[in-house]
PDB file of N, CA, C and O in Angstrom:
ATOM      1  N   UNK A   1     196.372 213.886 100.450  1.00  0.00           N
ATOM      2  CA  UNK A   1     195.813 214.031  99.123  1.00  0.00           C
ATOM      3  C   UNK A   1     196.916 214.224  98.095  1.00  0.00           C
ATOM      4  O   UNK A   1     196.823 213.702  96.984  1.00  0.00           O
ATOM      5  N   UNK A   2     197.945 214.956  98.443  1.00  0.00           N
ATOM      6  CA  UNK A   2     199.037 215.196  97.513  1.00  0.00           C
ATOM      7  C   UNK A   2     199.812 213.933  97.190  1.00  0.00           C
ATOM      8  O   UNK A   2     200.255 213.742  96.057  1.00  0.00           O
ATOM      9  N   UNK A   3     199.977 213.060  98.196  1.00  0.00           N
ATOM     10  CA  UNK A   3     200.706 211.806  97.960  1.00  0.00           C
ATOM     11  C   UNK A   3     199.920 210.883  97.042  1.00  0.00           C
ATOM     12  O   UNK A   3     200.512 210.175  96.228  1.00  0.00           O
ATOM     13  N   UNK A   4     198.602 210.878  97.158  1.00  0.00           N
ATOM     14  CA  UNK A   4     197.771 210.032  96.301  1.00  0.00           C
ATOM     15  C   UNK A   4     197.847 210.443  94.844  1.00  0.00           C
ATOM     16  O   UNK A   4     197.907 209.596  93.953  1.00  0.00           O
ATOM     17  N   UNK A   5     197.845 211.756  94.603  1.00  0.00           N
ATOM     18  CA  UNK A   5     197.964 212.248  93.228  1.00  0.00           C
ATOM     19  C   UNK A   5     199.328 211.887  92.647  1.00  0.00           C
ATOM     20  O   UNK A   5     199.436 211.462  91.497  1.00  0.00           O
ATOM     21  N   UNK A   6     200.350 212.062  93.449  1.00  0.00           N
ATOM     22  CA  UNK A   6     201.699 211.743  92.989  1.00  0.00           C
ATOM     23  C   UNK A   6     201.830 210.257  92.663  1.00  0.00           C
ATOM     24  O   UNK A   6     202.411 209.892  91.641  1.00  0.00           O
ATOM     25  N   UNK A   7     201.293 209.404  93.529  1.00  0.00           N
ATOM     26  CA  UNK A   7     201.384 207.960  93.279  1.00  0.00           C
ATOM     27  C   UNK A   7     200.562 207.542  92.062  1.00  0.00           C
ATOM     28  O   UNK A   7     200.948 206.627  91.335  1.00  0.00           O
ATOM     29  N   UNK A   8     199.434 208.208  91.839  1.00  0.00           N
ATOM     30  CA  UNK A   8     198.630 207.907  90.653  1.00  0.00           C
ATOM     31  C   UNK A   8     199.367 208.280  89.373  1.00  0.00           C
ATOM     32  O   UNK A   8     199.361 207.520  88.404  1.00  0.00           O
ATOM     33  N   UNK A   9     199.989 209.429  89.368  1.00  0.00           N
ATOM     34  CA  UNK A   9     200.765 209.853  88.200  1.00  0.00           C
ATOM     35  C   UNK A   9     201.951 208.921  87.990  1.00  0.00           C
ATOM     36  O   UNK A   9     202.253 208.547  86.857  1.00  0.00           O
ATOM     37  N   UNK A  10     202.625 208.545  89.069  1.00  0.00           N
ATOM     38  CA  UNK A  10     203.755 207.626  88.975  1.00  0.00           C
ATOM     39  C   UNK A  10     203.318 206.269  88.424  1.00  0.00           C
ATOM     40  O   UNK A  10     204.016 205.689  87.592  1.00  0.00           O
ATOM     41  N   UNK A  11     202.179 205.761  88.875  1.00  0.00           N
ATOM     42  CA  UNK A  11     201.675 204.481  88.372  1.00  0.00           C
ATOM     43  C   UNK A  11     201.333 204.573  86.890  1.00  0.00           C
ATOM     44  O   UNK A  11     201.591 203.634  86.138  1.00  0.00           O
ATOM     45  N   UNK A  12     200.759 205.686  86.465  1.00  0.00           N
ATOM     46  CA  UNK A  12     200.449 205.863  85.049  1.00  0.00           C
ATOM     47  C   UNK A  12     201.690 205.911  84.192  1.00  0.00           C
ATOM     48  O   UNK A  12     201.732 205.318  83.114  1.00  0.00           O
ATOM     49  N   UNK A  13     202.704 206.617  84.665  1.00  0.00           N
ATOM     50  CA  UNK A  13     203.956 206.698  83.909  1.00  0.00           C
ATOM     51  C   UNK A  13     204.623 205.331  83.833  1.00  0.00           C
ATOM     52  O   UNK A  13     205.121 204.951  82.773  1.00  0.00           O
ATOM     53  N   UNK A  14     204.641 204.592  84.924  1.00  0.00           N
ATOM     54  CA  UNK A  14     205.240 203.250  84.903  1.00  0.00           C
ATOM     55  C   UNK A  14     204.495 202.313  83.963  1.00  0.00           C
ATOM     56  O   UNK A  14     205.120 201.493  83.290  1.00  0.00           O
ATOM     57  N   UNK A  15     203.181 202.418  83.906  1.00  0.00           N
ATOM     58  CA  UNK A  15     202.405 201.576  83.000  1.00  0.00           C
ATOM     59  C   UNK A  15     202.724 201.909  81.544  1.00  0.00           C
ATOM     60  O   UNK A  15     202.902 201.007  80.725  1.00  0.00           O
ATOM     61  N   UNK A  16     202.796 203.189  81.222  1.00  0.00           N
ATOM     62  CA  UNK A  16     203.133 203.583  79.854  1.00  0.00           C
ATOM     63  C   UNK A  16     204.529 203.111  79.485  1.00  0.00           C
ATOM     64  O   UNK A  16     204.744 202.596  78.388  1.00  0.00           O
ATOM     65  N   UNK A  17     205.470 203.282  80.387  1.00  0.00           N
ATOM     66  CA  UNK A  17     206.846 202.855  80.122  1.00  0.00           C
ATOM     67  C   UNK A  17     206.910 201.352  79.933  1.00  0.00           C
ATOM     68  O   UNK A  17     207.591 200.873  79.027  1.00  0.00           O
ATOM     69  N   UNK A  18     206.219 200.606  80.765  1.00  0.00           N
ATOM     70  CA  UNK A  18     206.294 199.142  80.688  1.00  0.00           C
ATOM     71  C   UNK A  18     205.652 198.596  79.427  1.00  0.00           C
ATOM     72  O   UNK A  18     206.171 197.645  78.843  1.00  0.00           O
ATOM     73  N   UNK A  19     204.541 199.167  78.990  1.00  0.00           N
ATOM     74  CA  UNK A  19     203.852 198.594  77.832  1.00  0.00           C
ATOM     75  C   UNK A  19     204.362 199.106  76.500  1.00  0.00           C
ATOM     76  O   UNK A  19     204.244 198.404  75.495  1.00  0.00           O
ATOM     77  N   UNK A  20     204.914 200.285  76.456  1.00  0.00           N
ATOM     78  CA  UNK A  20     205.350 200.838  75.182  1.00  0.00           C
ATOM     79  C   UNK A  20     206.865 200.900  75.038  1.00  0.00           C
ATOM     80  O   UNK A  20     207.428 200.269  74.144  1.00  0.00           O
ATOM     81  N   UNK A  21     207.517 201.641  75.895  1.00  0.00           N
ATOM     82  CA  UNK A  21     208.935 201.926  75.709  1.00  0.00           C
ATOM     83  C   UNK A  21     209.789 200.673  75.893  1.00  0.00           C
ATOM     84  O   UNK A  21     210.678 200.415  75.081  1.00  0.00           O
ATOM     85  N   UNK A  22     209.540 199.901  76.930  1.00  0.00           N
ATOM     86  CA  UNK A  22     210.392 198.743  77.207  1.00  0.00           C
ATOM     87  C   UNK A  22     210.125 197.570  76.270  1.00  0.00           C
ATOM     88  O   UNK A  22     210.925 196.635  76.233  1.00  0.00           O
ATOM     89  N   UNK A  23     209.052 197.587  75.528  1.00  0.00           N
ATOM     90  CA  UNK A  23     208.749 196.462  74.657  1.00  0.00           C
ATOM     91  C   UNK A  23     208.917 196.785  73.174  1.00  0.00           C
ATOM     92  O   UNK A  23     208.547 195.972  72.327  1.00  0.00           O
ATOM     93  N   UNK A  24     209.462 197.940  72.846  1.00  0.00           N
ATOM     94  CA  UNK A  24     209.747 198.235  71.441  1.00  0.00           C
ATOM     95  C   UNK A  24     210.921 197.403  70.983  1.00  0.00           C
ATOM     96  O   UNK A  24     211.910 197.265  71.702  1.00  0.00           O
ATOM     97  N   UNK A  25     210.817 196.857  69.807  1.00  0.00           N
ATOM     98  CA  UNK A  25     211.872 196.010  69.261  1.00  0.00           C
ATOM     99  C   UNK A  25     211.827 196.116  67.749  1.00  0.00           C
ATOM    100  O   UNK A  25     210.754 196.260  67.163  1.00  0.00           O
ATOM    101  N   UNK A  26     212.956 196.046  67.134  1.00  0.00           N
ATOM    102  CA  UNK A  26     213.045 196.021  65.679  1.00  0.00           C
ATOM    103  C   UNK A  26     213.950 194.853  65.295  1.00  0.00           C
ATOM    104  O   UNK A  26     215.020 194.674  65.878  1.00  0.00           O
ATOM    105  N   UNK A  27     213.524 194.067  64.323  1.00  0.00           N
ATOM    106  CA  UNK A  27     214.322 192.939  63.875  1.00  0.00           C
ATOM    107  C   UNK A  27     214.094 192.725  62.383  1.00  0.00           C
ATOM    108  O   UNK A  27     213.133 193.232  61.805  1.00  0.00           O
ATOM    109  N   UNK A  28     214.989 191.972  61.779  1.00  0.00           N
ATOM    110  CA  UNK A  28     214.892 191.677  60.352  1.00  0.00           C
ATOM    111  C   UNK A  28     214.104 190.382  60.150  1.00  0.00           C
ATOM    112  O   UNK A  28     214.380 189.376  60.804  1.00  0.00           O
ATOM    113  N   UNK A  29     213.128 190.408  59.251  1.00  0.00           N
ATOM    114  CA  UNK A  29     212.325 189.237  58.930  1.00  0.00           C
ATOM    115  C   UNK A  29     212.273 189.140  57.411  1.00  0.00           C
ATOM    116  O   UNK A  29     211.569 189.914  56.763  1.00  0.00           O
ATOM    117  N   UNK A  30     213.002 188.210  56.850  1.00  0.00           N
ATOM    118  CA  UNK A  30     213.102 188.036  55.395  1.00  0.00           C
ATOM    119  C   UNK A  30     213.486 189.355  54.712  1.00  0.00           C
ATOM    120  O   UNK A  30     212.825 189.790  53.769  1.00  0.00           O
ATOM    121  N   UNK A  31     214.552 189.978  55.197  1.00  0.00           N
ATOM    122  CA  UNK A  31     215.124 191.204  54.640  1.00  0.00           C
ATOM    123  C   UNK A  31     214.198 192.408  54.747  1.00  0.00           C
ATOM    124  O   UNK A  31     214.346 193.375  54.000  1.00  0.00           O
ATOM    125  N   UNK A  32     213.242 192.354  55.673  1.00  0.00           N
ATOM    126  CA  UNK A  32     212.341 193.475  55.923  1.00  0.00           C
ATOM    127  C   UNK A  32     212.435 193.824  57.403  1.00  0.00           C
ATOM    128  O   UNK A  32     212.337 192.940  58.254  1.00  0.00           O
ATOM    129  N   UNK A  33     212.626 195.109  57.719  1.00  0.00           N
ATOM    130  CA  UNK A  33     212.695 195.517  59.122  1.00  0.00           C
ATOM    131  C   UNK A  33     211.280 195.554  59.695  1.00  0.00           C
ATOM    132  O   UNK A  33     210.400 196.229  59.160  1.00  0.00           O
ATOM    133  N   UNK A  34     211.069 194.814  60.798  1.00  0.00           N
ATOM    134  CA  UNK A  34     209.770 194.723  61.456  1.00  0.00           C
ATOM    135  C   UNK A  34     209.868 195.411  62.811  1.00  0.00           C
ATOM    136  O   UNK A  34     210.808 195.170  63.568  1.00  0.00           O
ATOM    137  N   UNK A  35     208.905 196.263  63.114  1.00  0.00           N
ATOM    138  CA  UNK A  35     208.866 196.955  64.397  1.00  0.00           C
ATOM    139  C   UNK A  35     207.744 196.362  65.246  1.00  0.00           C
ATOM    140  O   UNK A  35     206.621 196.184  64.776  1.00  0.00           O
ATOM    141  N   UNK A  36     208.061 196.063  66.489  1.00  0.00           N
ATOM    142  CA  UNK A  36     207.102 195.446  67.397  1.00  0.00           C
ATOM    143  C   UNK A  36     206.821 196.442  68.513  1.00  0.00           C
ATOM    144  O   UNK A  36     207.751 196.987  69.107  1.00  0.00           O
ATOM    145  N   UNK A  37     205.555 196.680  68.800  1.00  0.00           N
ATOM    146  CA  UNK A  37     205.174 197.604  69.867  1.00  0.00           C
ATOM    147  C   UNK A  37     204.577 196.879  71.060  1.00  0.00           C
ATOM    148  O   UNK A  37     204.431 195.657  71.043  1.00  0.00           O
ATOM    149  N   UNK A  38     204.237 197.626  72.087  1.00  0.00           N
ATOM    150  CA  UNK A  38     203.768 197.052  73.339  1.00  0.00           C
ATOM    151  C   UNK A  38     202.414 196.385  73.253  1.00  0.00           C
ATOM    152  O   UNK A  38     202.202 195.352  73.888  1.00  0.00           O
ATOM    153  N   UNK A  39     201.486 196.943  72.486  1.00  0.00           N
ATOM    154  CA  UNK A  39     200.146 196.384  72.429  1.00  0.00           C
ATOM    155  C   UNK A  39     200.172 195.003  71.773  1.00  0.00           C
ATOM    156  O   UNK A  39     199.471 194.102  72.233  1.00  0.00           O
ATOM    157  N   UNK A  40     200.945 194.816  70.732  1.00  0.00           N
ATOM    158  CA  UNK A  40     201.057 193.493  70.117  1.00  0.00           C
ATOM    159  C   UNK A  40     201.648 192.473  71.065  1.00  0.00           C
ATOM    160  O   UNK A  40     201.291 191.296  71.021  1.00  0.00           O
ATOM    161  N   UNK A  41     202.549 192.918  71.921  1.00  0.00           N
ATOM    162  CA  UNK A  41     203.128 192.017  72.908  1.00  0.00           C
ATOM    163  C   UNK A  41     202.090 191.604  73.940  1.00  0.00           C
ATOM    164  O   UNK A  41     202.091 190.461  74.398  1.00  0.00           O
ATOM    165  N   UNK A  42     201.204 192.524  74.308  1.00  0.00           N
ATOM    166  CA  UNK A  42     200.147 192.200  75.267  1.00  0.00           C
ATOM    167  C   UNK A  42     199.116 191.271  74.631  1.00  0.00           C
ATOM    168  O   UNK A  42     198.615 190.363  75.295  1.00  0.00           O
ATOM    169  N   UNK A  43     198.793 191.483  73.365  1.00  0.00           N
ATOM    170  CA  UNK A  43     197.820 190.624  72.693  1.00  0.00           C
ATOM    171  C   UNK A  43     198.340 189.197  72.544  1.00  0.00           C
ATOM    172  O   UNK A  43     197.551 188.253  72.502  1.00  0.00           O
ATOM    173  N   UNK A  44     199.650 189.032  72.466  1.00  0.00           N
ATOM    174  CA  UNK A  44     200.235 187.708  72.314  1.00  0.00           C
ATOM    175  C   UNK A  44     200.733 187.134  73.633  1.00  0.00           C
ATOM    176  O   UNK A  44     201.594 186.253  73.640  1.00  0.00           O
ATOM    177  N   UNK A  45     200.204 187.620  74.737  1.00  0.00           N
ATOM    178  CA  UNK A  45     200.650 187.166  76.049  1.00  0.00           C
ATOM    179  C   UNK A  45     200.439 185.662  76.265  1.00  0.00           C
ATOM    180  O   UNK A  45     201.345 185.017  76.794  1.00  0.00           O
ATOM    181  N   UNK A  46     199.309 185.067  75.891  1.00  0.00           N
ATOM    182  CA  UNK A  46     199.175 183.609  76.062  1.00  0.00           C
ATOM    183  C   UNK A  46     200.206 182.828  75.253  1.00  0.00           C
ATOM    184  O   UNK A  46     200.673 181.775  75.687  1.00  0.00           O
ATOM    185  N   UNK A  47     200.558 183.344  74.082  1.00  0.00           N
ATOM    186  CA  UNK A  47     201.543 182.666  73.253  1.00  0.00           C
ATOM    187  C   UNK A  47     202.938 182.728  73.870  1.00  0.00           C
ATOM    188  O   UNK A  47     203.777 181.871  73.592  1.00  0.00           O
ATOM    189  N   UNK A  48     203.187 183.733  74.702  1.00  0.00           N
ATOM    190  CA  UNK A  48     204.490 183.832  75.363  1.00  0.00           C
ATOM    191  C   UNK A  48     204.703 182.686  76.343  1.00  0.00           C
ATOM    192  O   UNK A  48     205.842 182.293  76.596  1.00  0.00           O
ATOM    193  N   UNK A  49     203.625 182.148  76.893  1.00  0.00           N
ATOM    194  CA  UNK A  49     203.750 181.015  77.807  1.00  0.00           C
ATOM    195  C   UNK A  49     203.749 179.683  77.069  1.00  0.00           C
ATOM    196  O   UNK A  49     204.379 178.727  77.523  1.00  0.00           O
ATOM    197  N   UNK A  50     203.048 179.604  75.931  1.00  0.00           N
ATOM    198  CA  UNK A  50     202.984 178.333  75.209  1.00  0.00           C
ATOM    199  C   UNK A  50     204.156 178.128  74.263  1.00  0.00           C
ATOM    200  O   UNK A  50     204.549 176.990  74.007  1.00  0.00           O
ATOM    201  N   UNK A  51     204.728 179.226  73.734  1.00  0.00           N
ATOM    202  CA  UNK A  51     205.834 179.108  72.792  1.00  0.00           C
ATOM    203  C   UNK A  51     206.901 180.173  73.083  1.00  0.00           C
ATOM    204  O   UNK A  51     207.111 181.069  72.266  1.00  0.00           O
ATOM    205  N   UNK A  52     207.568 180.084  74.226  1.00  0.00           N
ATOM    206  CA  UNK A  52     208.546 181.127  74.561  1.00  0.00           C
ATOM    207  C   UNK A  52     209.829 181.050  73.741  1.00  0.00           C
ATOM    208  O   UNK A  52     210.554 182.039  73.639  1.00  0.00           O
ATOM    209  N   UNK A  53     210.117 179.894  73.158  1.00  0.00           N
ATOM    210  CA  UNK A  53     211.347 179.762  72.368  1.00  0.00           C
ATOM    211  C   UNK A  53     211.340 180.665  71.136  1.00  0.00           C
ATOM    212  O   UNK A  53     212.379 181.202  70.752  1.00  0.00           O
ATOM    213  N   UNK A  54     210.182 180.831  70.524  1.00  0.00           N
ATOM    214  CA  UNK A  54     210.096 181.694  69.346  1.00  0.00           C
ATOM    215  C   UNK A  54     210.376 183.148  69.725  1.00  0.00           C
ATOM    216  O   UNK A  54     211.105 183.849  69.023  1.00  0.00           O
ATOM    217  N   UNK A  55     209.801 183.590  70.825  1.00  0.00           N
ATOM    218  CA  UNK A  55     210.055 184.960  71.276  1.00  0.00           C
ATOM    219  C   UNK A  55     211.505 185.145  71.696  1.00  0.00           C
ATOM    220  O   UNK A  55     212.102 186.191  71.438  1.00  0.00           O
ATOM    221  N   UNK A  56     212.067 184.140  72.336  1.00  0.00           N
ATOM    222  CA  UNK A  56     213.467 184.232  72.753  1.00  0.00           C
ATOM    223  C   UNK A  56     214.384 184.341  71.541  1.00  0.00           C
ATOM    224  O   UNK A  56     215.376 185.070  71.572  1.00  0.00           O
ATOM    225  N   UNK A  57     214.058 183.626  70.488  1.00  0.00           N
ATOM    226  CA  UNK A  57     214.855 183.694  69.267  1.00  0.00           C
ATOM    227  C   UNK A  57     214.718 185.052  68.592  1.00  0.00           C
ATOM    228  O   UNK A  57     215.708 185.620  68.130  1.00  0.00           O
ATOM    229  N   UNK A  58     213.493 185.575  68.533  1.00  0.00           N
ATOM    230  CA  UNK A  58     213.254 186.864  67.879  1.00  0.00           C
ATOM    231  C   UNK A  58     213.970 187.986  68.616  1.00  0.00           C
ATOM    232  O   UNK A  58     214.619 188.826  67.992  1.00  0.00           O
ATOM    233  N   UNK A  59     213.855 188.004  69.945  1.00  0.00           N
ATOM    234  CA  UNK A  59     214.435 189.090  70.731  1.00  0.00           C
ATOM    235  C   UNK A  59     215.883 188.845  71.090  1.00  0.00           C
ATOM    236  O   UNK A  59     216.545 189.749  71.602  1.00  0.00           O
ATOM    237  N   UNK A  60     216.402 187.647  70.838  1.00  0.00           N
ATOM    238  CA  UNK A  60     217.789 187.346  71.163  1.00  0.00           C
ATOM    239  C   UNK A  60     218.026 187.192  72.654  1.00  0.00           C
ATOM    240  O   UNK A  60     219.084 187.566  73.159  1.00  0.00           O
ATOM    241  N   UNK A  61     217.045 186.641  73.361  1.00  0.00           N
ATOM    242  CA  UNK A  61     217.125 186.468  74.808  1.00  0.00           C
ATOM    243  C   UNK A  61     217.030 184.994  75.169  1.00  0.00           C
ATOM    244  O   UNK A  61     216.785 184.143  74.315  1.00  0.00           O
ATOM    245  N   UNK A  62     217.227 184.710  76.444  1.00  0.00           N
ATOM    246  CA  UNK A  62     216.998 183.359  76.939  1.00  0.00           C
ATOM    247  C   UNK A  62     215.510 183.162  77.204  1.00  0.00           C
ATOM    248  O   UNK A  62     214.752 184.124  77.331  1.00  0.00           O
ATOM    249  N   UNK A  63     215.110 181.895  77.285  1.00  0.00           N
ATOM    250  CA  UNK A  63     213.695 181.588  77.489  1.00  0.00           C
ATOM    251  C   UNK A  63     213.195 182.087  78.839  1.00  0.00           C
ATOM    252  O   UNK A  63     212.061 182.557  78.932  1.00  0.00           O
ATOM    253  N   UNK A  64     213.994 181.999  79.869  1.00  0.00           N
ATOM    254  CA  UNK A  64     213.544 182.410  81.201  1.00  0.00           C
ATOM    255  C   UNK A  64     213.287 183.910  81.256  1.00  0.00           C
ATOM    256  O   UNK A  64     212.468 184.360  82.056  1.00  0.00           O
ATOM    257  N   UNK A  65     213.966 184.691  80.425  1.00  0.00           N
ATOM    258  CA  UNK A  65     213.726 186.137  80.391  1.00  0.00           C
ATOM    259  C   UNK A  65     212.338 186.426  79.812  1.00  0.00           C
ATOM    260  O   UNK A  65     211.671 187.368  80.241  1.00  0.00           O
ATOM    261  N   UNK A  66     211.908 185.629  78.851  1.00  0.00           N
ATOM    262  CA  UNK A  66     210.571 185.787  78.275  1.00  0.00           C
ATOM    263  C   UNK A  66     209.510 185.526  79.330  1.00  0.00           C
ATOM    264  O   UNK A  66     208.506 186.236  79.388  1.00  0.00           O
ATOM    265  N   UNK A  67     209.722 184.508  80.170  1.00  0.00           N
ATOM    266  CA  UNK A  67     208.774 184.251  81.257  1.00  0.00           C
ATOM    267  C   UNK A  67     208.718 185.424  82.231  1.00  0.00           C
ATOM    268  O   UNK A  67     207.638 185.794  82.692  1.00  0.00           O
ATOM    269  N   UNK A  68     209.858 186.005  82.545  1.00  0.00           N
ATOM    270  CA  UNK A  68     209.888 187.147  83.464  1.00  0.00           C
ATOM    271  C   UNK A  68     209.168 188.351  82.848  1.00  0.00           C
ATOM    272  O   UNK A  68     208.410 189.038  83.534  1.00  0.00           O
ATOM    273  N   UNK A  69     209.402 188.605  81.566  1.00  0.00           N
ATOM    274  CA  UNK A  69     208.719 189.713  80.883  1.00  0.00           C
ATOM    275  C   UNK A  69     207.211 189.486  80.899  1.00  0.00           C
ATOM    276  O   UNK A  69     206.452 190.426  81.135  1.00  0.00           O
ATOM    277  N   UNK A  70     206.768 188.265  80.654  1.00  0.00           N
ATOM    278  CA  UNK A  70     205.339 187.968  80.651  1.00  0.00           C
ATOM    279  C   UNK A  70     204.722 188.187  82.036  1.00  0.00           C
ATOM    280  O   UNK A  70     203.626 188.736  82.147  1.00  0.00           O
ATOM    281  N   UNK A  71     205.416 187.762  83.079  1.00  0.00           N
ATOM    282  CA  UNK A  71     204.889 187.936  84.434  1.00  0.00           C
ATOM    283  C   UNK A  71     204.831 189.427  84.805  1.00  0.00           C
ATOM    284  O   UNK A  71     203.865 189.876  85.423  1.00  0.00           O
ATOM    285  N   UNK A  72     205.855 190.182  84.430  1.00  0.00           N
ATOM    286  CA  UNK A  72     205.851 191.624  84.724  1.00  0.00           C
ATOM    287  C   UNK A  72     204.728 192.316  83.960  1.00  0.00           C
ATOM    288  O   UNK A  72     204.076 193.205  84.507  1.00  0.00           O
ATOM    289  N   UNK A  73     204.488 191.931  82.710  1.00  0.00           N
ATOM    290  CA  UNK A  73     203.365 192.510  81.965  1.00  0.00           C
ATOM    291  C   UNK A  73     202.039 192.192  82.620  1.00  0.00           C
ATOM    292  O   UNK A  73     201.162 193.054  82.684  1.00  0.00           O
ATOM    293  N   UNK A  74     201.870 190.967  83.112  1.00  0.00           N
ATOM    294  CA  UNK A  74     200.632 190.605  83.805  1.00  0.00           C
ATOM    295  C   UNK A  74     200.468 191.437  85.073  1.00  0.00           C
ATOM    296  O   UNK A  74     199.366 191.893  85.378  1.00  0.00           O
ATOM    297  N   UNK A  75     201.554 191.635  85.810  1.00  0.00           N
ATOM    298  CA  UNK A  75     201.462 192.446  87.024  1.00  0.00           C
ATOM    299  C   UNK A  75     201.064 193.884  86.709  1.00  0.00           C
ATOM    300  O   UNK A  75     200.292 194.487  87.455  1.00  0.00           O
ATOM    301  N   UNK A  76     201.581 194.445  85.609  1.00  0.00           N
ATOM    302  CA  UNK A  76     201.208 195.806  85.250  1.00  0.00           C
ATOM    303  C   UNK A  76     199.778 195.878  84.713  1.00  0.00           C
ATOM    304  O   UNK A  76     199.132 196.920  84.827  1.00  0.00           O
ATOM    305  N   UNK A  77     199.281 194.795  84.135  1.00  0.00           N
ATOM    306  CA  UNK A  77     197.904 194.801  83.639  1.00  0.00           C
ATOM    307  C   UNK A  77     196.891 194.695  84.767  1.00  0.00           C
ATOM    308  O   UNK A  77     195.756 195.151  84.637  1.00  0.00           O
ATOM    309  N   UNK A  78     197.305 194.091  85.871  1.00  0.00           N
ATOM    310  CA  UNK A  78     196.395 193.950  87.021  1.00  0.00           C
ATOM    311  C   UNK A  78     196.322 195.280  87.698  1.00  0.00           C
ATOM    312  O   UNK A  78     195.619 195.426  88.698  1.00  0.00           O
TER     313      UNK A  78
END
């Protein structure tokens, strides 16, 4: 019973970290600082597969990293 509680708490902490902390980003958009949070990233998950170049440009990453982030988000949502 103790191991189940510990694993449940660990899973909850990992989910919070994956959706909020690891997906925070700030970038300049027409001389205005824009902050991006985890929920907006989850809402735009289909767009990450159809237009990964835009996300790669915004975050300053390669396109394949965007695919990996999208797959990891899907795994945490399941």
